[in-house]
N, CA, C and O atoms as CSV, one atom per row, in Angstrom:
chain,resi,resn,atom,element,x,y,z
A,1,MET,N,N,-36.342,16.382,105.840
A,1,MET,CA,C,-37.119,17.458,106.422
A,1,MET,C,C,-38.464,17.561,105.704
A,1,MET,O,O,-38.557,17.374,104.491
A,2,VAL,N,N,-39.482,17.857,106.472
A,2,VAL,CA,C,-40.849,17.923,105.965
A,2,VAL,C,C,-41.099,19.247,105.251
A,2,VAL,O,O,-40.710,20.311,105.733
A,3,ASP,N,N,-41.753,19.168,104.099
A,3,ASP,CA,C,-42.196,20.374,103.394
A,3,ASP,C,C,-43.504,20.803,104.051
A,3,ASP,O,O,-44.583,20.370,103.647
A,4,THR,N,N,-43.399,21.652,105.057
A,4,THR,CA,C,-44.566,22.015,105.855
A,4,THR,C,C,-45.595,22.821,105.066
A,4,THR,O,O,-46.785,22.773,105.379
A,5,MET,N,N,-45.160,23.551,104.059
A,5,MET,CA,C,-46.117,24.302,103.242
A,5,MET,C,C,-47.036,23.334,102.485
A,5,MET,O,O,-48.250,23.534,102.440
A,6,LYS,N,N,-46.457,22.293,101.896
A,6,LYS,CA,C,-47.283,21.291,101.193
A,6,LYS,C,C,-48.179,20.549,102.173
A,6,LYS,O,O,-49.344,20.280,101.882
A,7,LEU,N,N,-47.622,20.216,103.344
A,7,LEU,CA,C,-48.414,19.508,104.347
A,7,LEU,C,C,-49.593,20.367,104.809
A,7,LEU,O,O,-50.707,19.860,104.935
A,8,ARG,N,N,-49.368,21.635,105.057
A,8,ARG,CA,C,-50.461,22.542,105.435
A,8,ARG,C,C,-51.521,22.594,104.332
A,8,ARG,O,O,-52.719,22.602,104.612
A,9,GLY,N,N,-51.071,22.630,103.083
A,9,GLY,CA,C,-51.999,22.650,101.956
A,9,GLY,C,C,-52.873,21.420,101.911
A,9,GLY,O,O,-54.077,21.520,101.677
A,10,ILE,N,N,-52.283,20.262,102.131
A,10,ILE,CA,C,-53.056,19.014,102.109
A,10,ILE,C,C,-54.026,18.969,103.285
A,10,ILE,O,O,-55.170,18.540,103.128
A,11,ILE,N,N,-53.585,19.404,104.450
A,11,ILE,CA,C,-54.479,19.444,105.610
A,11,ILE,C,C,-55.697,20.310,105.285
A,11,ILE,O,O,-56.831,19.931,105.576
A,12,SER,N,N,-55.456,21.451,104.691
A,12,SER,CA,C,-56.543,22.361,104.316
A,12,SER,C,C,-57.439,21.746,103.244
A,12,SER,O,O,-58.664,21.825,103.338
A,13,GLU,N,N,-56.830,21.134,102.225
A,13,GLU,CA,C,-57.604,20.503,101.145
A,13,GLU,C,C,-58.545,19.432,101.678
A,13,GLU,O,O,-59.637,19.235,101.146
A,14,ARG,N,N,-58.120,18.745,102.727
A,14,ARG,CA,C,-58.929,17.664,103.301
A,14,ARG,C,C,-59.977,18.202,104.283
A,14,ARG,O,O,-60.745,17.438,104.868
A,15,GLY,N,N,-59.995,19.532,104.452
A,15,GLY,CA,C,-60.983,20.139,105.326
A,15,GLY,C,C,-60.698,19.931,106.800
A,15,GLY,O,O,-61.615,19.958,107.621
A,16,LEU,N,N,-59.448,19.724,107.139
A,16,LEU,CA,C,-59.065,19.501,108.532
A,16,LEU,C,C,-58.280,20.689,109.057
A,16,LEU,O,O,-57.824,21.541,108.295
A,17,SER,N,N,-58.135,20.728,110.354
A,17,SER,CA,C,-57.289,21.735,110.992
A,17,SER,C,C,-56.036,21.038,111.527
A,17,SER,O,O,-56.004,19.817,111.680
A,18,GLN,N,N,-55.021,21.830,111.802
A,18,GLN,CA,C,-53.818,21.255,112.390
A,18,GLN,C,C,-54.143,20.676,113.768
A,18,GLN,O,O,-53.546,19.682,114.183
A,19,ARG,N,N,-55.082,21.293,114.469
A,19,ARG,CA,C,-55.519,20.774,115.774
A,19,ARG,C,C,-56.079,19.361,115.626
A,19,ARG,O,O,-55.740,18.471,116.405
A,20,LYS,N,N,-56.937,19.156,114.623
A,20,LYS,CA,C,-57.557,17.844,114.403
A,20,LYS,C,C,-56.503,16.805,114.025
A,20,LYS,O,O,-56.560,15.662,114.479
A,21,VAL,N,N,-55.546,17.203,113.196
A,21,VAL,CA,C,-54.476,16.279,112.815
A,21,VAL,C,C,-53.657,15.914,114.044
A,21,VAL,O,O,-53.318,14.746,114.236
A,22,ALA,N,N,-53.338,16.893,114.873
A,22,ALA,CA,C,-52.583,16.640,116.105
A,22,ALA,C,C,-53.310,15.618,116.979
A,22,ALA,O,O,-52.706,14.659,117.458
A,23,GLN,N,N,-54.602,15.830,117.181
A,23,GLN,CA,C,-55.399,14.895,117.982
A,23,GLN,C,C,-55.396,13.503,117.367
A,23,GLN,O,O,-55.296,12.505,118.081
A,24,SER,N,N,-55.502,13.433,116.053
A,24,SER,CA,C,-55.587,12.156,115.358
A,24,SER,C,C,-54.296,11.353,115.441
A,24,SER,O,O,-54.329,10.122,115.445
A,25,ILE,N,N,-53.160,12.041,115.506
A,25,ILE,CA,C,-51.889,11.310,115.576
A,25,ILE,C,C,-51.388,11.172,117.008
A,25,ILE,O,O,-50.310,10.625,117.244
A,26,GLY,N,N,-52.177,11.671,117.971
A,26,GLY,CA,C,-51.876,11.441,119.378
A,26,GLY,C,C,-50.841,12.363,119.993
A,26,GLY,O,O,-50.121,11.971,120.911
A,27,VAL,N,N,-50.764,13.598,119.488
A,27,VAL,CA,C,-49.862,14.579,120.099
A,27,VAL,C,C,-50.674,15.810,120.471
A,27,VAL,O,O,-51.768,16.037,119.953
A,28,THR,N,N,-50.112,16.601,121.382
A,28,THR,CA,C,-50.799,17.835,121.746
A,28,THR,C,C,-50.691,18.830,120.599
A,28,THR,O,O,-49.838,18.710,119.720
A,29,GLU,N,N,-51.570,19.803,120.635
A,29,GLU,CA,C,-51.545,20.842,119.607
A,29,GLU,C,C,-50.206,21.583,119.639
A,29,GLU,O,O,-49.630,21.876,118.592
A,30,LYS,N,N,-49.719,21.880,120.829
A,30,LYS,CA,C,-48.436,22.578,120.970
A,30,LYS,C,C,-47.296,21.757,120.379
A,30,LYS,O,O,-46.439,22.298,119.679
A,31,THR,N,N,-47.279,20.460,120.655
A,31,THR,CA,C,-46.245,19.579,120.110
A,31,THR,C,C,-46.308,19.552,118.589
A,31,THR,O,O,-45.278,19.596,117.916
A,32,PHE,N,N,-47.522,19.480,118.051
A,32,PHE,CA,C,-47.688,19.457,116.599
A,32,PHE,C,C,-47.139,20.728,115.966
A,32,PHE,O,O,-46.417,20.670,114.971
A,33,TYR,N,N,-47.480,21.876,116.545
A,33,TYR,CA,C,-46.991,23.147,116.005
A,33,TYR,C,C,-45.469,23.233,116.080
A,33,TYR,O,O,-44.830,23.744,115.160
A,34,CYS,N,N,-44.886,22.735,117.171
A,34,CYS,CA,C,-43.415,22.724,117.296
A,34,CYS,C,C,-42.790,21.831,116.228
A,34,CYS,O,O,-41.772,22.186,115.635
A,35,LYS,N,N,-43.398,20.680,115.987
A,35,LYS,CA,C,-42.883,19.769,114.967
A,35,LYS,C,C,-43.022,20.381,113.572
A,35,LYS,O,O,-42.148,20.205,112.723
A,36,MET,N,N,-44.116,21.098,113.340
A,36,MET,CA,C,-44.297,21.767,112.052
A,36,MET,C,C,-43.235,22.858,111.879
A,36,MET,O,O,-42.679,23.024,110.793
A,37,LYS,N,N,-42.965,23.585,112.937
A,37,LYS,CA,C,-41.971,24.661,112.870
A,37,LYS,C,C,-40.581,24.103,112.566
A,37,LYS,O,O,-39.836,24.682,111.775
A,38,ARG,N,N,-40.235,22.982,113.195
A,38,ARG,CA,C,-38.932,22.350,112.963
A,38,ARG,C,C,-38.910,21.527,111.682
A,38,ARG,O,O,-37.847,21.298,111.105
A,39,GLY,N,N,-40.088,21.079,111.236
A,39,GLY,CA,C,-40.168,20.262,110.032
A,39,GLY,C,C,-39.721,18.828,110.262
A,39,GLY,O,O,-39.212,18.171,109.354
A,40,ILE,N,N,-39.915,18.349,111.487
A,40,ILE,CA,C,-39.461,17.004,111.838
A,40,ILE,C,C,-40.573,16.268,112.581
A,40,ILE,O,O,-41.094,16.752,113.586
A,41,PHE,N,N,-40.932,15.076,112.061
A,41,PHE,CA,C,-41.915,14.203,112.697
A,41,PHE,C,C,-41.321,12.813,112.845
A,41,PHE,O,O,-40.426,12.429,112.091
A,42,ASP,N,N,-41.819,12.058,113.817
A,42,ASP,CA,C,-41.420,10.666,113.992
A,42,ASP,C,C,-42.025,9.827,112.866
A,42,ASP,O,O,-43.020,10.215,112.254
A,43,SER,N,N,-41.416,8.682,112.606
A,43,SER,CA,C,-41.907,7.829,111.519
A,43,SER,C,C,-43.337,7.356,111.761
A,43,SER,O,O,-44.111,7.238,110.812
A,44,ASP,N,N,-43.700,7.084,113.011
A,44,ASP,CA,C,-45.077,6.666,113.309
A,44,ASP,C,C,-46.062,7.788,113.010
A,44,ASP,O,O,-47.147,7.544,112.483
A,45,GLU,N,N,-45.683,9.010,113.347
A,45,GLU,CA,C,-46.542,10.162,113.084
A,45,GLU,C,C,-46.694,10.386,111.584
A,45,GLU,O,O,-47.782,10.699,111.101
A,46,ILE,N,N,-45.607,10.226,110.861
A,46,ILE,CA,C,-45.658,10.364,109.399
A,46,ILE,C,C,-46.618,9.341,108.812
A,46,ILE,O,O,-47.451,9.683,107.973
A,47,GLN,N,N,-46.510,8.094,109.243
A,47,GLN,CA,C,-47.380,7.038,108.726
A,47,GLN,C,C,-48.841,7.337,109.028
A,47,GLN,O,O,-49.706,7.133,108.175
A,48,GLN,N,N,-49.120,7.814,110.226
A,48,GLN,CA,C,-50.492,8.146,110.587
A,48,GLN,C,C,-51.033,9.287,109.727
A,48,GLN,O,O,-52.193,9.261,109.316
A,49,MET,N,N,-50.198,10.284,109.456
A,49,MET,CA,C,-50.649,11.404,108.618
A,49,MET,C,C,-50.860,10.967,107.174
A,49,MET,O,O,-51.796,11.426,106.520
A,50,ILE,N,N,-50.003,10.088,106.673
A,50,ILE,CA,C,-50.181,9.571,105.308
A,50,ILE,C,C,-51.543,8.909,105.180
A,50,ILE,O,O,-52.256,9.123,104.199
A,51,GLU,N,N,-51.902,8.103,106.176
A,51,GLU,CA,C,-53.188,7.406,106.146
A,51,GLU,C,C,-54.351,8.366,106.374
A,51,GLU,O,O,-55.339,8.327,105.641
A,52,LEU,N,N,-54.242,9.223,107.379
A,52,LEU,CA,C,-55.314,10.156,107.715
A,52,LEU,C,C,-55.617,11.104,106.564
A,52,LEU,O,O,-56.781,11.361,106.255
A,53,LEU,N,N,-54.574,11.623,105.932
A,53,LEU,CA,C,-54.734,12.632,104.887
A,53,LEU,C,C,-54.778,12.034,103.487
A,53,LEU,O,O,-54.902,12.762,102.502
A,54,ASP,N,N,-54.676,10.707,103.396
A,54,ASP,CA,C,-54.692,10.002,102.105
A,54,ASP,C,C,-53.680,10.624,101.144
A,54,ASP,O,O,-54.021,11.031,100.034
A,55,ILE,N,N,-52.428,10.689,101.599
A,55,ILE,CA,C,-51.361,11.286,100.806
A,55,ILE,C,C,-50.834,10.255,99.821
A,55,ILE,O,O,-50.349,9.194,100.213
A,56,GLN,N,N,-50.932,10.578,98.543
A,56,GLN,CA,C,-50.547,9.645,97.490
A,56,GLN,C,C,-49.046,9.615,97.233
A,56,GLN,O,O,-48.506,8.568,96.874
A,57,ASN,N,N,-48.366,10.736,97.410
A,57,ASN,CA,C,-46.928,10.788,97.169
A,57,ASN,C,C,-46.216,11.367,98.400
A,57,ASN,O,O,-45.820,12.533,98.398
A,58,PRO,N,N,-46.056,10.552,99.445
A,58,PRO,CA,C,-45.490,11.066,100.692
A,58,PRO,C,C,-44.026,11.491,100.585
A,58,PRO,O,O,-43.564,12.306,101.384
A,59,MET,N,N,-43.303,10.961,99.627
A,59,MET,CA,C,-41.881,11.296,99.504
A,59,MET,C,C,-41.671,12.790,99.288
A,59,MET,O,O,-40.751,13.372,99.861
A,60,GLU,N,N,-42.510,13.414,98.471
A,60,GLU,CA,C,-42.307,14.834,98.163
A,60,GLU,C,C,-42.684,15.745,99.329
A,60,GLU,O,O,-42.334,16.925,99.321
A,61,ILE,N,N,-43.383,15.225,100.321
A,61,ILE,CA,C,-43.762,16.029,101.483
A,61,ILE,C,C,-42.861,15.726,102.686
A,61,ILE,O,O,-42.312,16.636,103.307
A,62,PHE,N,N,-42.721,14.455,102.999
A,62,PHE,CA,C,-42.031,14.078,104.222
A,62,PHE,C,C,-40.519,13.888,104.062
A,62,PHE,O,O,-39.796,13.810,105.055
A,63,PHE,N,N,-40.054,13.816,102.845
A,63,PHE,CA,C,-38.617,13.655,102.625
A,63,PHE,C,C,-38.148,14.668,101.598
A,63,PHE,O,O,-37.373,14.353,100.695
A,64,ALA,N,N,-38.636,15.893,101.755
A,64,ALA,CA,C,-38.315,16.970,100.824
A,64,ALA,C,C,-36.854,17.393,100.999
A,64,ALA,O,O,-36.323,17.407,102.109
A,65,LYS,N,N,-36.229,17.733,99.892
A,65,LYS,CA,C,-34.862,18.225,99.917
A,65,LYS,C,C,-34.888,19.723,99.664
A,65,LYS,O,O,-35.451,20.191,98.674
A,66,PHE,N,N,-34.281,20.455,100.557
A,66,PHE,CA,C,-34.225,21.897,100.418
A,66,PHE,C,C,-32.799,22.320,100.144
A,66,PHE,O,O,-31.864,21.838,100.783
A,67,GLY,N,N,-32.637,23.219,99.197
A,67,GLY,CA,C,-31.311,23.735,98.880
A,67,GLY,C,C,-30.406,22.759,98.159
A,67,GLY,O,O,-29.197,22.976,98.076
A,68,ALA,N,N,-30.974,21.690,97.637
A,68,ALA,CA,C,-30.155,20.700,96.924
A,68,ALA,C,C,-30.248,20.913,95.434
A,68,ALA,O,O,-29.627,20.179,94.665
């Protein structure tokens, strides 16, 4: 499950909006918000966000463990 709080932080740090990220990975804004709410993205979308946002440690964001 995706740590959406960290992902939102990185999006903000990079000076982007969730709308811009949605457009960049090829999904609608509504779809992006739904995926953020559920905390689940496809592997292709994850890879695109890693590259777009220059995420150095994707494991702690995209494969976060909650309650473990």
